[in-house]
C-alpha positions in Angstrom: -31.1 14.3 -16.4 -29.1 12.7 -18.7 -25.3 12.5 -18.7 -24.0 14.4 -21.7 -20.0 14.8 -21.3 -19.9 17.1 -24.3 -21.6 19.6 -22.7 -19.6 20.0 -19.6 -16.0 19.0 -20.4 -15.0 21.7 -22.4 -16.7 24.0 -20.0 -14.5 22.9 -17.4 -11.2 22.8 -19.4 -11.6 26.3 -20.2 -12.1 27.3 -16.4 -9.1 25.7 -15.5 -7.1 27.2 -17.9 -8.7 30.5 -17.7 -8.2 30.5 -14.0 -4.8 29.0 -14.3 -5.7 26.3 -11.4 -2.8 24.2 -11.9 -0.2 27.0 -12.2 2.3 26.6 -9.2 5.4 28.5 -7.8 8.3 27.3 -5.3 7.0 27.7 -1.8 9.6 26.4 0.9 6.9 26.4 3.4 5.0 23.8 1.7 5.9 20.0 1.0 6.2 19.8 -2.8 5.3 17.0 -5.1 7.0 16.7 -8.6 5.0 14.4 -11.0 6.2 13.6 -14.5 5.0 11.5 -17.3 7.8 11.3 -20.0 7.2 13.7 -22.9 6.0 12.7 -26.1 7.6 13.2 -29.6 5.2 15.4 -31.6 4.3 12.8 -34.3 1.0 14.3 -35.2 -1.3 12.5 -32.7 -1.6 11.3 -29.4 -2.5 7.4 -29.4 -4.0 5.3 -26.3 -0.5 4.6 -25.0 0.0 8.4 -24.4 -3.6 8.4 -22.7 -2.7 5.7 -20.3 0.6 7.3 -19.4 -0.8 10.6 -18.9 -4.0 9.5 -17.1 -2.0 7.7 -14.6 0.2 10.8 -13.9 -2.8 13.0 -13.8 -4.4 11.0 -11.1 -1.6 11.0 -9.0 -1.2 14.6 -9.5 -4.8 15.7 -8.6 -4.6 13.4 -5.8 -1.5 15.0 -4.1 -3.1 18.3 -4.8 -6.1 17.6 -3.0 -3.9 16.2 -0.4 -2.5 19.9 0.0 0.9 19.4 -1.8 2.7 21.8 -3.8 2.4 19.9 -6.9 4.5 20.6 -10.5 3.0 18.4 -13.3 4.6 19.9 -16.3 4.5 19.1 -20.2 6.7 19.6 -23.3 7.8 18.0 -26.4 10.8 15.9 -27.3 11.0 17.7 -30.7 13.9 16.9 -32.4 14.7 13.8 -34.2 14.8 11.7 -37.5 11.2 11.2 -38.1 10.5 14.9 -38.5 13.4 15.4 -40.9 12.2 12.2 -43.0 8.4 13.6 -42.8 9.9 17.1 -44.3 11.9 15.3 -47.0 8.7 13.2 -48.1 6.2 16.2 -47.6 8.8 19.0 -49.2 8.4 20.9 -46.1 10.6 21.9 -43.2 11.1 20.0 -40.1 10.5 23.0 -37.7 7.2 23.8 -39.6 5.9 19.9 -39.4 7.2 19.8 -35.7 5.4 23.2 -34.6 2.2 22.1 -36.4 2.2 18.8 -34.6 2.9 20.2 -31.2 -0.2 22.5 -31.6 -2.3 19.7 -32.7 -1.2 17.2 -29.8 -1.5 19.8 -27.2 -5.1 20.7 -28.3 -5.8 16.8 -28.0 -3.8 16.7 -24.5 -6.3 19.5 -23.5 -9.4 17.6 -24.3 -8.4 15.1 -21.7 -8.4 17.5 -18.9 -5.1 17.1 -17.8 -3.9 19.0 -14.6 -0.7 20.3 -16.6 0.8 24.0 -15.8 1.1 24.7 -19.5 3.3 28.0 -18.3 6.2 25.5 -18.1 6.0 24.0 -21.5 9.1 23.4 -23.3 10.0 22.2 -26.8 13.5 20.8 -27.1 13.7 22.3 -30.7 13.7 25.9 -29.3 16.9 27.7 -29.5 16.3 28.7 -26.0 16.3 25.3 -24.9 19.2 23.9 -26.6 21.3 27.0 -26.1 22.0 25.6 -22.5 22.5 22.2 -23.7 25.4 23.5 -25.8 26.6 25.2 -22.8 26.6 22.1 -20.4 28.6 20.4 -23.3 31.1 22.8 -23.4 31.4 22.7 -19.6 31.6 19.1 -19.8 34.5 19.3 -22.6 36.6 21.5 -20.1 36.1 18.9 -17.4 37.3 16.2 -19.9 33.9 14.4 -20.1 33.7 15.2 -23.9 35.9 13.9 -26.7 36.3 13.0 -30.4 37.8 9.8 -31.8 37.2 7.5 -34.8 35.9 4.2 -34.2 33.7 1.9 -35.8 30.2 2.6 -35.2 26.5 1.5 -35.8 25.3 2.7 -39.1 21.6 2.7 -40.0 21.6 3.0 -43.8 18.1 4.1 -43.6 18.4 7.1 -41.7 22.1 7.8 -42.8 23.4 8.4 -39.2 25.2 6.6 -36.3 23.9 4.9 -33.4 24.9 4.1 -30.0 24.8 0.7 -28.8 21.8 1.0 -26.9 19.9 2.0 -30.0 20.6 -1.0 -31.9 17.8 -3.5 -31.1 18.1 -7.1 -32.3 20.4 -5.9 -35.1 18.1 -3.0 -36.1 17.7 0.4 -35.7 15.4 1.6 -32.6 13.7 4.2 -34.8 13.4 2.9 -38.1 13.7 -0.6 -37.8 16.2 -1.0 -40.7 19.6 -3.1 -40.6 22.4 -1.7 -38.9 25.9 -2.2 -40.2 29.3 -1.3 -38.7 31.1 1.9 -40.2 34.5 3.5 -39.1 33.6 7.0 -38.5 34.8 10.1 -36.5 32.5 10.8 -33.7 31.9 12.9 -30.4 31.6 11.1 -27.1 30.5 11.4 -23.6 32.4 9.7 -21.0 29.6 8.3 -19.1 32.2 5.5 -18.4 33.6 7.7 -15.8 30.4 7.3 -13.8 30.1 3.5 -14.4 30.9 2.7 -10.8 28.4 5.5 -9.2 25.4 4.5 -11.8 26.0 1.0 -10.5 26.4 1.7 -7.1 23.3 3.9 -6.7 20.9 1.3 -7.8 21.4 -0.5 -4.7 19.5 2.2 -3.0 16.9 3.2 -5.4 14.0 1.7 -3.7 11.2 3.3 -5.7 12.2 1.7 -9.0 11.1 -1.5 -10.6 13.6 -4.3 -9.9 13.4 -5.4 -13.6 14.8 -2.1 -14.5 17.4 -1.8 -12.0 18.7 -5.5 -12.9 18.6 -4.2 -17.0 20.8 -1.1 -16.0 23.0 -3.5 -13.6 23.4 -5.6 -16.4 24.1 -3.1 -19.0 26.8 -1.5 -16.9 28.2 -5.0 -16.4 30.8 -4.6 -13.9 33.3 -7.9 -13.6 36.5 -8.3 -11.7 39.3 -9.8 -13.3 42.8 -9.1 -14.6 44.5 -7.8 -18.0 47.1 -10.3 -19.1 49.7 -9.4 -21.8 50.4 -12.2 -24.7 53.4 -11.7 -26.8 52.9 -11.9 -30.5 55.5 -14.7 -31.6 58.6 -13.1 -33.0 57.8 -9.5 -32.1 58.1 -7.5 -29.4 54.4 -6.5 -29.7 51.8 -7.5 -27.1 48.0 -8.4 -27.4 46.4 -7.3 -23.9 43.3 -9.8 -22.8 40.9 -9.1 -20.0 39.6 -12.3 -18.2 37.7 -13.3 -14.9 39.2 -16.7 -14.9 43.1 -16.4 -14.7 43.0 -19.9 -12.8 42.1 -21.4 -16.6 45.2 -19.6 -18.0 47.1 -23.0 -18.3 44.3 -24.1 -20.3 44.6 -21.5 -23.0 45.1 -23.0 -26.5 44.2 -20.2 -28.9 43.1 -16.3 -28.8 40.2 -14.7 -30.4 40.2 -10.9 -31.3 37.4 -8.8 -32.3 37.1 -8.1 -36.0 37.3 -4.3 -35.0 40.6 -4.6 -33.2 43.2 -2.3 -34.4 45.7 -5.3 -33.9 43.8 -7.3 -36.8 45.5 -5.0 -39.7 48.9 -5.4 -38.3 48.5 -9.1 -38.1 47.1 -9.7 -41.6 49.5 -7.1 -43.1 51.6 -8.6 -46.1 50.4 -12.3 -45.4 48.8 -14.6 -47.4 45.9 -14.3 -45.1 45.7 -10.7 -45.9 42.6 -10.4 -48.2 40.6 -13.4 -46.7 40.9 -12.1 -43.5 39.6 -8.6 -44.3 36.8 -10.0 -46.3 35.7 -12.1 -43.4 36.1 -8.9 -41.0 33.9 -6.8 -43.6 31.5 -9.6 -43.6 31.3 -9.8 -39.6 30.8 -6.1 -39.3 27.7 -6.2 -41.2 26.1 -8.4 -38.4 24.3 -6.8 -35.2 26.7 -6.9 -32.4 24.0 -8.1 -30.0 23.3 -11.1 -32.0 27.0 -11.9 -32.5 27.0 -12.4 -28.8 24.1 -14.7 -28.7 24.5 -18.1 -27.3 22.9 -20.0 -30.3 24.7 -17.9 -33.1 27.1 -19.8 -35.1 30.5 -19.6 -33.9 32.8 -18.2 -37.0 36.4 -17.5 -37.1 39.5 -16.9 -39.4 43.1 -17.9 -38.6 45.2 -14.7 -38.7 48.3 -17.0 -39.4 50.1 -15.5 -36.2 50.7 -16.8 -32.8 50.9 -15.5 -29.5 52.6 -17.3 -26.5 50.8 -18.4 -23.3 52.9 -16.1 -20.3 52.7 -19.3 -18.1 53.8 -22.2 -20.1 55.0 -20.8 -23.3 52.3 -22.6 -25.3 51.9 -21.2 -29.0 48.6 -20.1 -29.2 47.1 -19.3 -33.0 45.2 -16.0 -33.2 41.8 -16.0 -34.6 39.2 -13.4 -36.0 36.3 -14.2 -34.1 32.5 -13.3 -34.8 31.5 -13.4 -31.2 34.5 -11.2 -29.9 33.5 -7.6 -29.3 36.0 -4.2 -28.9 33.0 -3.1 -26.6 33.8 -5.7 -23.8 37.1 -5.9 -22.0 39.9 -5.3 -24.3 38.4 -6.9 -27.6 40.5 -10.0 -27.0 39.9 -13.0 -25.5 42.3 -15.8 -24.0 40.3 -19.1 -25.3 40.0 -21.8 -22.7 37.6 -24.7 -24.5 38.1 -26.9 -21.9 36.2 -24.6 -19.4 34.4 -22.1 -21.4 31.4 -23.4 -23.8 31.6 -21.0 -26.2 35.3 -21.6 -26.9 34.6 -25.3 -26.5 32.2 -25.4 -29.8 34.8 -22.9 -31.5 37.5 -25.5 -31.0 35.6 -28.5 -32.0 34.4 -26.4 -35.2 38.0 -25.8 -36.0 39.8 -28.7 -34.8 41.8 -26.7 -32.1 43.5 -28.1 -28.5 41.2 -28.8 -25.9 43.2 -28.8 -22.4 41.9 -29.5 -19.0 43.2 -27.6 -16.6 40.6 -27.5 -13.7 39.7 -30.9 -12.4 36.5 -31.3 -10.3 36.9 -33.8 -7.2 34.5 -36.1 -8.2 35.5 -37.1 -11.8 38.3 -37.1 -14.4 37.8 -35.1 -17.3 39.0 -36.7 -20.6 39.3 -33.9 -23.4 38.5 -36.8 -26.1 35.3 -37.6 -24.5 34.1 -34.2 -23.4 30.5 -33.1 -25.0 30.6 -29.6 -23.4 32.9 -27.3 -21.1 33.3 -28.0 -17.5 32.7 -24.7 -15.7 32.3 -25.7 -12.2 35.0 -25.7 -9.3 38.0 -27.9 -8.8 42.0 -28.2 -8.6 44.4 -26.9 -11.4 46.2 -29.9 -13.1 49.1 -29.6 -15.2 49.9 -26.0 -13.8 53.4 -26.3 -12.6 53.8 -24.6 -9.3 49.9 -24.1 -9.1 49.2 -27.7 -9.0 46.6 -28.8 -7.0 45.7 -25.3 -6.0 41.7 -24.8 -5.6 40.8 -22.9 -8.5 39.5 -19.9 -6.6 42.5 -19.4 -4.8 44.4 -19.8 -8.0 42.6 -16.9 -9.7 44.6 -14.4 -7.2 47.7 -16.3 -7.1 48.0 -16.5 -11.0 47.7 -13.0 -11.5 50.1 -12.0 -8.7 52.8 -14.3 -10.1 52.5 -12.5 -13.7 52.2 -9.1 -12.3 55.4 -9.7 -10.3 57.0 -10.2 -13.9 55.2 -7.2 -15.2 52.6 -8.9 -17.6 49.2 -8.7 -15.6 47.5 -6.5 -13.2 44.0 -7.0 -11.4 41.5 -4.8 -12.9 37.9 -4.1 -13.1 35.7 -4.1 -16.3 32.5 -2.6 -17.2 30.4 -3.5 -20.3 29.3 0.1 -20.5 30.7 2.0 -23.0 31.1 5.8 -23.9 28.1 7.3 -25.3 28.4 8.1 -28.8 26.5 11.5 -29.5 27.3 12.5 -33.1 24.6 12.2 -35.6 25.0 13.0 -39.2 21.4 14.5 -39.7 19.9 18.1 -39.6 17.1 18.4 -37.2 19.0 18.3 -34.1 20.7 20.5 -31.7 24.5 21.8 -33.2 27.5 20.3 -31.6 29.1 23.6 -30.3 32.5 23.0 -31.8 34.9 24.7 -34.3 37.3 22.9 -36.4 40.2 25.2 -36.8 43.3 24.0 -38.8 45.6 25.5 -36.7 44.1 25.7 -33.1 42.5 22.3 -33.5 39.1 21.8 -31.8 37.7 25.0 -30.2 34.7 25.5 -28.2 32.1 28.0 -29.4 32.5 30.8 -26.9 29.7 31.2 -24.3 28.4 34.7 -25.7 27.9 33.3 -28.8 25.4 30.7 -28.0 23.0 29.1 -29.1 24.7 27.8 -32.2 21.7 28.2 -34.0 20.3 25.5 -36.6 19.7 27.1 -40.0 16.7 26.8 -41.8 18.1 27.3 -45.3 19.3 23.9 -45.7 18.4 21.7 -48.5 17.3 18.1 -47.0 17.8 15.0 -49.0 18.4 12.1 -46.4 21.5 11.0 -48.1 25.1 11.8 -48.2 25.9 12.7 -44.7 25.1 15.8 -42.5 23.2 18.5 -44.7 24.8 20.9 -42.5 28.1 20.6 -44.5 26.3 21.7 -47.7 25.5 25.2 -45.8 28.4 27.6 -46.4 26.7 30.1 -44.1 26.6 27.6 -41.3 29.9 25.9 -41.9 32.2 28.5 -42.7 33.4 30.6 -39.6 36.3 32.4 -37.7 38.2 30.7 -34.9 37.6 32.0 -31.8 41.3 31.7 -30.8 43.3 32.8 -33.9 40.7 34.5 -35.9 41.8 32.3 -39.0 39.3 30.5 -41.1 37.7 27.6 -39.8 34.4 25.2 -39.7 31.7 24.7 -37.4 31.0 20.9 -36.6 28.4 19.7 -38.7 27.2 16.5 -36.6 24.3 17.4 -34.7 23.6 15.8 -31.2 21.8 12.4 -30.4 18.1 13.4 -29.4 18.4 11.6 -26.1 20.9 14.6 -24.9 17.8 17.0 -24.7 15.5 14.1 -22.9 18.4 13.8 -20.2 17.6 17.1 -18.5 14.4 18.4 -19.5 12.9 17.8 -16.1 15.5 20.4 -14.4 14.4 23.1 -17.4 10.6 22.5 -16.2 11.7 23.8 -12.8 12.2 27.4 -14.4 11.7 27.3 -18.0 11.8 31.0 -18.6 15.0 31.5 -16.9 17.5 33.5 -19.0 20.9 33.6 -17.2 21.2 29.7 -17.0 19.7 26.4 -18.2 17.4 26.5 -14.7 17.6 28.6 -11.5 19.6 26.5 -9.1 17.5 27.4 -6.1 14.3 26.2 -8.0 15.7 23.2 -9.3 16.8 22.1 -5.7 13.4 22.8 -4.3 11.4 20.8 -7.0 13.7 18.2 -7.5 13.9 15.0 -7.7 11.3 14.0 -9.6 8.8 12.2 -7.0 7.1 10.1 -9.3 8.1 9.3 -13.0 6.2 7.4 -15.4 6.8 5.7 -18.8 7.5 2.9 -20.8 10.2 0.3 -19.6 11.4 0.4 -23.3 13.6 3.4 -21.9 15.3 1.3 -19.1 18.8 1.7 -20.6 18.4 4.5 -23.0 16.6 7.6 -21.5 16.7 6.6 -18.1 20.3 5.7 -17.7 21.5 8.6 -19.6 19.3 11.1 -17.5 21.1 9.4 -14.3 24.4 10.3 -15.8 23.6 13.9 -16.9 22.3 14.6 -13.2 25.6 13.5 -11.8 27.5 15.5 -14.2 25.6 18.6 -13.6 26.0 18.0 -9.8 29.5 17.9 -10.2 29.5 21.1 -12.4 28.0 22.7 -9.5 24.3 23.3 -11.2 22.5 21.3 -8.4 23.1 19.4 -5.1 21.2 16.1 -5.5 22.4 12.9 -7.2 19.4 11.2 -8.9 16.8 12.4 -11.0 13.9 10.2 -10.1 12.9 8.9 -6.9 10.4 6.5 -7.9 9.3 5.1 -11.5 6.3 3.6 -12.8 6.6 1.6 -15.8 3.1 1.4 -17.5 2.2 -1.6 -19.3 1.2 -1.5 -22.9 -2.3 -0.9 -24.6 -3.0 -4.0 -26.6 -5.9 -5.0 -29.0 -6.8 -7.8 -31.0 -5.8 -7.5 -34.7 -7.9 -8.1 -38.1 -6.8 -9.3 -41.4 -8.8 -9.6 -44.7 -6.9 -12.2 -47.3 -7.3 -9.4 -49.9 -6.8 -6.3 -48.1 -4.2 -7.1 -45.3 -4.4 -5.3 -41.8 -8.1 -3.7 -41.0 -9.1 -1.0 -38.6 -11.3 -2.4 -36.3 -14.3 -0.1 -37.9 -13.3 -2.0 -41.0 -14.0 -5.2 -39.7 -17.5 -5.1 -38.3 -19.5 -7.9 -38.3 -16.7 -10.1 -39.0 -16.6 -9.0 -42.3 -14.1 -6.9 -44.2 -15.9 -3.4 -45.2 -13.9 -3.1 -48.6 -14.7 -6.5 -49.8 -17.1 -8.2 -47.7 -14.7 -11.1 -47.2 -14.3 -12.7 -43.6 -12.2 -10.6 -41.2 -10.0 -13.1 -39.5 -9.6 -12.3 -35.7 -5.7 -12.3 -35.0 -3.8 -12.4 -31.6 -4.0 -9.6 -29.2 -1.0 -7.3 -29.7 0.2 -3.9 -28.7 -1.8 -0.9 -30.4 0.4 0.0 -33.6 -0.1 1.7 -36.8 1.4 -0.9 -38.8 -1.2 -3.7 -37.8 -4.3 -1.1 -37.5 -5.2 -2.1 -34.2 -5.7 1.0 -32.9 -8.5 3.3 -31.3 -8.4 7.0 -32.2 -8.6 9.0 -28.6 -10.6 11.6 -30.7 -13.2 9.3 -31.6 -13.5 8.0 -28.3 -13.6 11.4 -26.6 -16.5 12.4 -29.0 -18.2 9.3 -28.3 -17.9 9.1 -24.9 -16.0 11.8 -23.4 -12.9 12.3 -21.6 -13.6 11.1 -18.3 -14.8 7.6 -19.6 -11.6 7.2 -21.5 -9.8 7.8 -18.4 -12.0 5.8 -16.2 -11.7 2.8 -18.5 -7.8 2.9 -19.3 -7.5 3.2 -15.3 -9.8 0.5 -14.3 -8.8 -2.1 -16.9 -5.6 -3.2 -15.5 -3.1 -2.5 -13.0 -1.0 0.5 -14.3 2.3 -1.6 -14.6 0.3 -4.3 -16.5 -0.6 -4.7 -20.3 -4.0 -3.4 -20.9 -6.3 -5.2 -23.3 -8.7 -3.1 -24.8 -12.4 -3.7 -24.6 -15.0 -2.0 -26.3 -17.5 -3.7 -23.7 -15.3 -2.0 -20.8 -15.5 1.3 -22.4 -19.3 1.0 -22.3 -19.4 -0.3 -18.9 -17.2 3.0 -17.7 -19.8 5.2 -19.3 -22.7 3.5 -17.8 -21.1 3.6 -14.4 -20.6 7.7 -14.9 -24.4 7.9 -15.9 -25.3 6.1 -12.4 -23.0 8.5 -10.8 -24.6 11.4 -12.7 -28.1 10.1 -12.0 -27.3 9.5 -7.9 -26.0 13.0 -7.3 -28.6 14.9 -9.7 -31.3 12.9 -7.7 -30.1 14.2 -4.4 -28.9 17.6 -5.3 -31.8 19.3 -3.3 -30.5 16.9 -0.2 -27.1 18.1 -0.9 -27.6 21.5 -0.8 -29.3 21.6 3.1 -28.1 20.9 6.3 -29.8 18.5 8.5 -30.1 17.4 12.3 -29.3 14.5 14.0 -31.6 11.2 14.7 -32.2 8.1 12.9 -31.8 4.3 12.9 -28.3 3.8 14.6 -27.7 0.5 12.7 -28.3 2.3 9.3 -26.2 5.1 10.2 -23.3 3.1 11.4 -23.5 1.2 8.3 -23.5 4.2 6.0 -20.7 5.3 7.9 -18.7 2.4 7.7 -19.3 2.3 3.9 -18.1 5.8 3.6 -15.4 5.6 5.7 -13.9 2.2 4.6 -14.1 3.3 0.8 -12.0 6.7 1.7 -9.5 4.5 3.3 -9.3 2.0 0.7 -9.2 4.6 -2.2 -6.6 6.6 -0.2 -4.0 3.5 0.4 -4.6 2.2 -2.9 -3.9 5.5 -4.7 -0.9 5.8 -2.4 0.3 2.3 -3.8 -0.7 3.1 -7.3 -3.2 0.1 -7.0 -5.5 2.7 -9.1 -7.7 0.0 -10.9 -8.6 -1.5 -7.3 -9.4 2.1 -6.1 -11.9 2.4 -9.0 -13.5 -1.1 -7.9 -13.7 0.3 -4.5 -15.9 3.2 -5.9 -18.0 1.5 -8.1 -19.2 -0.8 -5.1 -19.6 2.4 -3.0 -21.8 3.9 -5.7 -23.8 0.3 -5.5 -24.4 0.8 -1.8 -25.4 4.2 -2.1 -28.1 3.4 -4.3 -29.4 1.0 -2.2 -29.0 3.5 1.1 -31.0 5.9 -1.0 -34.3 4.5 -0.8 -34.0 3.6 3.3 -33.4 7.5 4.2 -36.0 8.8 6.6 -34.6 10.6 9.7 -32.4 13.7 9.2 -29.5 12.2 11.1 -29.5 9.4 8.2 -29.8 12.2 5.4 -27.0 14.0 6.9 -24.8 11.0 6.7 -26.0 10.1 3.2 -25.3 13.6 2.2 -21.6 13.3 3.7 -21.1 10.3 1.7 -22.0 11.7 -1.7 -19.8 14.8 -0.8 -17.0 12.0 -0.3 -17.6 9.9 -3.7 -17.5 13.3 -5.8 -14.1 13.9 -4.1 -12.8 10.5 -4.2 -13.8 10.2 -8.0 -12.4 13.6 -8.9 -8.8 12.7 -9.8 -10.1 9.9 -12.0 -13.0 11.7 -13.8 -12.4 15.6 -12.9 -15.1 17.2 -15.6 -18.2 15.2 -14.3 -17.5 15.4 -10.7 -16.8 19.2 -10.9 -20.1 19.9 -12.7 -22.0 18.0 -10.1 -20.1 19.4 -7.2 -20.9 22.9 -8.6 -24.8 22.0 -9.3 -24.7 21.1 -5.7 -23.9 24.6 -4.9 -20.6 23.7 -3.0 -18.0 27.1 -2.0 -15.1 26.0 -3.8 -13.9 24.3 -7.0 -13.9 20.6 -6.4 -9.9 20.2 -7.7 -8.8 22.5 -4.9 -10.9 21.0 -2.1 -9.5 18.8 0.6 -9.2 15.0 0.1 -11.5 13.7 2.6 -10.3 12.0 5.5 -11.6 8.7 7.4 -12.0 7.7 10.9 -10.6 4.4 11.8 -13.1 3.3 14.1 -16.0 3.7 11.3 -13.9 1.4 9.1 -14.6 -1.6 11.0 -17.8 -3.9 11.1 -19.4 -5.6 13.8 -19.2 -8.4 11.6 -16.4 -10.4 9.8 -16.4 -12.9 6.9 -14.5 -16.1 8.1 -13.5 -19.0 5.8 -14.6 -22.4 6.2 -12.0 -25.1 5.0 -12.4 -28.7 4.9 -9.1 -30.8 4.8 -7.6 -27.5 3.6 -10.3 -26.7 0.7 -12.6 -23.9 0.9 -16.1 -24.9 1.3 -18.2 -22.0 2.8 -17.9 -18.7 4.0 -19.9 -17.3 7.6 -20.7 -14.1 8.4 -19.7 -13.8 12.3 -19.5 -11.1 14.9 -16.2 -9.5 15.3 -14.3 -11.6 17.9 -16.7 -14.6 17.8 -15.7 -17.1 20.7 -14.2 -20.4 19.3 -17.1 -22.3 20.4 -19.7 -20.3 19.0 -17.6 -20.2 15.8 -17.2 -24.1 15.4 -21.5 -24.4 16.4 -21.9 -22.0 13.3 -19.8 -24.0 11.0 -21.2 -27.3 11.9 -24.7 -25.6 11.1 -23.9 -24.5 7.8 -25.7 -26.8 5.0 -22.5 -26.6 2.9 -20.4 -27.8 5.8 -22.5 -30.4 6.7 -22.1 -32.1 3.4 -18.7 -32.7 4.0 -19.0 -33.5 7.8 -22.1 -35.5 8.6 -21.0 -39.0 9.3 -17.3 -38.4 9.2 -14.6 -38.7 12.1 -13.5 -35.1 13.0 -9.6 -35.3 13.3 -8.7 -31.9 14.1 -10.3 -28.5 14.3 -8.4 -25.1 13.8 -9.7 -21.6 14.5 -8.0 -18.3 13.5 -9.8 -15.7 15.2 -11.8 -13.4 12.2 -10.4 -15.3 9.5 -10.3 -18.9 9.3 -12.0 -22.4 10.4 -10.4 -25.4 9.3 -12.0 -28.9 9.9 -9.6 -32.0 9.4 -12.2 -35.3 8.8 -11.2 -38.7 7.8 
């Protein structure tokens, strides 16, 4: 009778695999459902974050299977990237060997969780048959003008020896290795994601299935702003510096100009001047700083005077030109007209460097004096000291000033985006080669389609230093130009690994397709993904890039839809308390048992609850958890412990509780196997039968609606309550009709529990000698009439505060309800001897008694 998961879980995993239970094909006669969790990087072991992500997806997939939908639920590997290359260097191995061995190990781990994947659709992005099609897409994008190469100032990670996109720099550090990021001038390949900025932004207004937080993050990153470009002439020259501003109404108050250290004009401004040496040193220092930190409000404002001036196009004021740390080339034109009276950042800069502050917008209710101002005024008002625009409301002046300057050919209205083109060049080995050839005669030439894939050579020496290792491979580097046949060189940069993850969900639709990246008919059937699941840390990187790629592939004629993911669920992190020893530092949980360090016996200090991480050792090994408790327990706990979108705090007691619950389910069904194998007649206590029908059908309704809304933890809670009821009902069974309803209740229980804990429910279903496999049985339906009880719980408030609860007949008359309330002992304590001022009655819900 004892529940022993080790005996049953392997059995069912093998049966599902042997029978290819979750293998699916496109079928236009059936409604499809595409459930996808973000695929993992094959680091070597799955962690509890993986378990949570995949368990959530598996519950949804299995539920949809049982609801009769044609469910595609694939899995693969995000297999390129720097960690594999770094690990290979460290272990004197090859990234391909390291990656493939990790994939095999992690695949075995995932199968132990009993996940309903169609493994026939498995992909690995390092497979040439995968990145071949990616290279083809890049060539097609190049032909459409969406791919180009240029020299620019780029984020450089010295530790990883590679370029990073802006989105991959987090608080001045590399997103992958946490190393310091500096700025370096390099050649690089770019995707013109900015061509899609408007559409990427507009579509967010209709993405109802996405969390608002993620949409807001993308909207802010795209960063659309309306304004004007205005030309400022450099004094005593014909050269101009163009600024972008959203506040043309403040132009009369512009007293200096700030330019980004990366701005091309900086070298020309400094050339041959006394400021040249100091200016270049300043620029060099600023370029070592993180771009995001440079923009922070609390960051110290630093500037360097170039010795040059520009002329204000409205009033001719000589405006000194400063190089400023807070101005970026990535926004606007890289040059800013500074209006210290009406911009706080400019105000602080002007105060620091003793620059003029001129008020040009005066509020209606006060008179601003620059000498007395302690901060910039950014509110509305009327223009002052503004010539023909004097006394004009500033909102009106925004348009009027631009129109005036546009008539003179020195300004134009424009829209600006914060989003910058996606830099995809990486100076590392383990990535997809960029499919271009550099010919001294013909320039850049795409690799002919019939020569794809450009394979990554395996005979490359890896050192981790000195740029791309591919430059040292003569066999790879040297080639013939496809145009003229002359000697040429291959591009040696590899692609940002986010390129691979920007379209993998499409390859799953037809992973064996040999004539195209994917079969268009199948992609148009399966896509878009109905439910995508992954961490919010990918809100800007992966999710924005995937949206961009989908729109590009649509325009290239590959697909017929606009967005890749209909619905997005961002699951919370798995957290656990940390342990530390004064002598040995961070400890694994098993090294801190009984409050002492197992290495030295000193006290183990319990620290904060934090995200599980290898560095702080507050991790739980899924393998050990499965060995001790079984996969079903691991799945059940991680689903039950918190709503999917919230952080989950690990609890050993919670794991034990989930295991005990499954033991109760095991014993309940085992005790009644004989009953489940029989058919019974009718008859029995009608009230008892009605009670069982109510609990059964209300549980079916609750679990069904909760899974539909992804309230998975409350669905499990309802099942636990149902099991408690069934244990009580079991002792009351007498007549045949009662036994039949109880049998149906047990059958419903196993079906409802199956998406959460598939192994134990399959085993019990089989032992009950049911005809079909449980995972392919129909989801139970409920009868609405049975979900209503004759009694309802009515809350009683005294002066608005809850003081009691009453169980009353449904639709109880008002007078009867108040009689019951005043007879309640708890209510008497608050009403006896008091004056009743008011009585409020909400049928079937609430009684509120107001007393003096």
